[in-house]
Residue, then its C-alpha position, 0 to 999 in steps of 0.5 A: x527797147x528791151x530786145x535791143x538792149x539785150x543785143x547791146x549787152x551781148x555785143x559788149x561781152x565780145x570786147x574787141x569785137x564791138x570796137x571793130x573787126x576781131x584782131x584789128x585795131x580800133x576802127x576809125x569812126x566818122x565822129x562829130x567835133x565836140x561842141x564848145x562849152x554850152x551856152x544857155x540859149x533862149x527862145x523857141x527851139x525844136x529838139x529831137x529824140x530817137x526812140x523805138x516803138x517801146x521807147x515811144x510807149x514808155x516816154x511819149x506821155x512824159x514828153x507830151x507833159x514836158x512840152x506842156x510845161x515848157x511851151x518854148x520847146x518842141x520835141x520831135x520823135x525820130x525813129x530808131x535806125x535799124x541794122x546798126x550792129x557795131x556799138x560805137x558806130x551805132x552811137x555815132x550814127x545816132x548822134x547824127x540823126x537826133x539831139x538825144x538818144x537812149x542806149x547802153x553806155x559800155x566801158x569799151x565805148x567810153x575808153x574809145x571816146x576818151x582817146x578818139x573823141x566822142x559823138x556825145x556832148x560832155x554833160x558836166x557843164x550842164x549839170x553844174x549849171x543846173x541848180x535843181x540837179x541833185x547828184x546825190x539822188x543817184x546811187x553811189x557810183x552810178x554817174x561814174x559808169x558814164x564818165x572817163x574821169x574827165x567827161x560825162x558822156x551820158x545821164x543814166x536812167x538805169x543801172x544793170x548788173x549781170x547777176x549770177x542765177x542758179x537753178x535750185x533743182x540742179x545746183x545748191x548755192x543757197x549758202x552763198x545767197x547772203x555772202x557778198x563775195x562769190x568766188x569763181x571756184x564756188x561757181x565752177x565747183x557747183x557747175x561740175x557737180x551739176x553735170x552729174x544730173x542728166x538724162x540720155x537725151x539732153x546733157x545738163x550744162x553746168x554754167x552757160x556763159x554769155x560769150x565765154x568772157x565771164x568765165x575767163x575773166x573770173x578764173x584769171x582774177x582768182x588766179x591772180x591775173x586780173x591785169x594781163x598787160x604784162x602777162x605773156x600768153x605762154x605764162x604757165x598760170x595763163x595756160x593752166x587756167x585755159x586748160x582748166x576751162x577747156x576741160x570744163x567745156x569738154x565735160x559740159x560744166x561750161x558752155x559758150x555760144x556757137x556761131x549760129x546762136x542768137x540771143x533769143x536762142x541763148x535765153x531759151x536755152x537758159x530757161x529750158x531747165x537744162x542749165x544749172x548756172x547762168x548770167x541774169x541777162x540770159x534770164x530776162x523776165x523770168x523770176x520763177x522760184x526755181x531760180x536763185x540769185x547771187x551777186x556776181x563774182x567780185x570785180x569780175x568782168x561783165x558784172x557791170x552794165x550801164x543800163x539805159x542812159x540819155x545822151x545828147x549829141x555833140x552836134x546839137x544846136x540846143x544843149x540847154x533845152x536837150x539837157x532840160x528834157x533828159x533831166x526831166x525824163x530821168x527823174x520821172x517815174x520809170x515807165x518800164x518796171x515790169x520789163x526791168x531784168x532781174x539785175x536792173x535798178x533805177x539810177x535814181x533813189x527817188x524813182x526807185x522809192x516812188x515806184x516801189x522798186x525794192x518791194x517789187x524784187x524778190x529778196x534774193x534779187x534785192x540782196x544781190x543788187x544791193x551788194x553790187x551797188x556797194x562795190x566800186x565800178x570796175x576799172x575800165x582801164x584794166x579791162x581795156x588793157x586786158x581785153x585782147x588776151x581775154x578774147x584769146x582765152x575765150x577763143x580757146x573755149x570756142x574752138x574746144x566746144x565747136x571745133x572739137x580741138x584738143x586743149x593744146x591745139x586750141x591754145x596754139x591756134x589762139x596764140x598764133x592768131x593773137x600774134x598775127x593781130x599784134x603784128x598788124x599795124x593799128x589804124x589811126x583814127x581819122x580827124x573828127x568832122x563837124x556834123x549837123x543833127x538832122x533835127x526836124x525844124x518847123x516848116x510850112x505846115x501841111x494843110x491837114x495833119x491827121x493823127x493815127x493811133x495803133x494798138x496791136x499791129x506793126x506800126x512801121x507797116x501801118x506808117x508806110x501804108x498811111x504815108x503812101x495814102x497821104x502822098x496821093x492826097x495833096x496837103x495831107x500828112x498822117x502821123x502814126x503813133x503807138x497808142x497805149x492800153x493800160x488794162x486788158x481792153x483798150x479805152x476807146x473813148x480815151x483813144x477817140x479823144x487823142x486821135x483822129x482815127x485809130x486801130x485797136x482790138x475790138x472791145x465791148x465799148x465799140x458802140x460808144x458815142x465818142x466814135x463816129x457813126x460810119x453808116x453815112x460814109x459807107x452809104x456814100x461810098x459806091x465801092x464799099x458795101x456793108x454787106x461785104x461783112x458777114x452779119x455776125x462780124x459787123x453786128x457788134x459794131x452796130x447800135x441801132x442804125x449806127x456803125x461805129x467801126x470797121x472790123x479788120x480781122x477775125x481770129x479762127x482757132x486753128x492748129x498747124x500740122x505737118x501733112x507729110x507726117x500726119x493725116x489731115x484731122x477729121x472735122x470732128x477731131x477732139x483734144x483726145x485725138x490730138x494727144x493720141x496722135x502727138x504721142x504716137x510720133x517717133x520721138x528723137x529730135x522730133x516732137x509730137x507737139x509744139x506751142x512756141x511763143x507764149x504757152x499761155x495762149x495755148x493753155x487758154x485755147x485748150x481750156x476753152x475747147x474743154x468747156x472748163x469755166x475758169x470764172x463766171x460773171x454773176x450780177x456784174x461781178x466776176x467769180x473765179x473758179x480756178x480750182x474747179x474739177x473741170x479746170x483741174x482736169x483740163x489743165x492736167x491734160x494740157x500739161x501732159x501733152x506739153x510734158x510728154x510730147x513737146x520741148x516745153x519745160x516751163x510756161x511763158x507769157x505771164x507777168x515776170x515770165x515773159x521769155x519769148x520762145x522762138x519755135x523756128x528750131x522745133x520739128x513738131x508734127x502739130x503746132x500751135x502759135x497764136x498770131x505767129x507765123x508757122x513754119x513753111x509747109x504746115x497745113x492748118x485745121x480747126x482747133x480740136x474740140x472738147x468731149x462735149x464738142x466745144x471749141x475755142x471762141x471765134x474772136x474779132x481781131x483788130x478794128x478801125x475807128x474814127x473819132x466823132x470829134x475829128x475834123x479829118x473824117x474823109x481822110x480817115x475813112x480813106x485810110x480805113x477803107x484801104x486797111x480793110x482791103x489788106x491781106x497781110x497786115x493783120x493776124x488771123x483772117x480778113x473780116x471782109x468776105x471779098x478780101x478773105x477770098x483773096x487771102x485764102x488763095x495764098x494761105x496754107x493748106x486747109x485754110x479755105x476749108x477752115x474758113x468755109x466751116x466757120x462762115x455759117x457761124x460768122x453769118x449769124x447775127x447772134x454769133x456773139x463774137x464779143x461775148x464776155x470772156x474771163x481771159x480778157x476781163x481786166x477785173x480778173x488777173x489770170x496770173x495765178x492760173x498760169x503760175x499754177x500751170x507753170x509750177x505743175x509742169x515743172x513738177x509741182x502738185x497741180x491740185x495744191x497749186x490751183x487751190x493757192x491760185x484760187x485764193x490769190x485770184x479771189x483776193x485780187x477780184x475783191x480788191x478790184x471790185x472795191x476800186x483798187x488799181x491793178x498793180x495795187x491789187x496784185x501786190x495786195x493779193x500776193x506780195x510775190x506777184x511777178x516773181 
């Protein structure tokens, strides 16, 4: 859900673009007729809620608990629709498909609904009728952001502010951190100054604007033009602001997106170390000490985002039950604390207190959020009256940056476009129509319903395969659900208690008796033989004569390379060979090496290949060795490769630093991407070995299990066998020999040789594919190891950072050994954990 939320936030900043085609009147929508004043309906009811995969993980357990406490209500989960880009149309479509939706409520949408009718039910009567509803539990102004003054369109679960973020190495705004009123001139001055820090390869960007609207709104506000309703577009002050901002764009003091930019691309740019000041929505999940947080420009546009909110369709047949559910969810513990962006706060004070929200934020983040909470919500009417002229000014900046226009030409073209738009008649909204919520209603139950859980794969792809399998079995239905994994390893007995069958990463508990012995099913199946598995792949699933699961995939450590730029690595190539060959690349726009996605995976593989022991298991107790010489030396080599020959200037993939880096734009000779697709044309080779010949471990990937308590073992077995035959559903190589051969026929160059070289190890009964691994053990947290690497990559002293990491990790291990919970132990070991 968080990625979709980012897309919604970005769309909001486009102002008029989010309400219809640029330069046109508000597009008419197929909206529902608002329901009459809700009545308290009685009796059994089925209501639906629309959730994506993240929402199912977050709210699924709460919904189950709600149904247990409300036996007269059944809640059906509806999949979130894809490819709905227009915010208002997206809401209208959601209201047709489910009783309840969760999405961001934007000022532009509220204004549109106020004039044209809303797809959402007015919640005020339901709030007033609910004696248990406490409006004072919401932070001041929070309920106002979902209201037009007359109607309440949503119940906020979060409130999100677009904070200002500055790179401490490039801009000095520390004196403003405790100042609750930040001026645009302060930001612009620091942005101009930051551009003096640059190298020949990549210029420093002073201020990275999300869509160009923030800078225009803030600059006009400071110039005394907050309401542009009666300001002509040739007003001297308006033109002076346009020229000043355009000059900033030309000098790189201000940057706006180009037409090819994606949200992920802008996030990557923000975290590249080449941007001095940005908006917090572009730094989602990154809270490193290099960045400082400030309140946004007072009263400026884009300071307010609604965050996630619960909405009830105006077409619902059960408003009371739907209200009961969203009120229940809103006051329950927030399930997404670790995914909250730096400017997001729970809507309710009680929830923030219960989850320790303020303690989990950095002091500067908390101070900035409290300052924003103390301000009244932005005046929506002013924003809506001014939005077309704001868009005109942001268009000027876009033309200067991306077309190379002069200030005068860009302003003239934007003014002409604005005048053409004004001359076109605006469309009249169509009459609203009655809609019916497509709520799943109780029907004749299939003869058998099989619950299938999954962890670690594409749920939609699995659901499609399961549905196709079930359709060939009369009277069978299969419900696929995203299962949860609270710690570093799946709780297989708990999953077996909840599901008939499930897919999960293989773990040391795979011989637990809660899992069905599959040996009798294998023996009775003439088309499926256990000896199709390499001996070492099946061995971990065997306990005596029993077989407790079907391995689906195997992860072979590999590295991609471009055969047109480098020769195929020799079979015995080493980490030193990789560094030497990557460093020998010509440079320029090309890199010797890239590790997109999360660099923590690459660091883990490098440490394993080097033979460095980051921790040991001694008499059942984990002992960290993060500051040992072998760890320090191996990590120093890996960081040298990243620093000198890759585009990466930070390490992502650990708590608080999870900005995913899309590597599609990189041109690199060597490529490491754990579980991710490589660019077309890449060949693969074994991951290089350390000086002693060690390589990263071959690992079991996903596996299929059947619960010993399931009454649908035959249906589950049929699904498991079908899954074991798939060549494209899982990362890594298929576990079965026969399926692997089919996979290799279409795999990248070098894959067949890599598999053939690994097969002798896979055939050994003592292959130990589930041997103890410090990186997978929930009793130790590698957060501080990765943080040390991150800080060192950005200029910190590796020896000092690893010594600090060792102390924090030892404290965490001691706490966990004493029975402490992960979150509690992390905070106890280091109050700045995740920041």
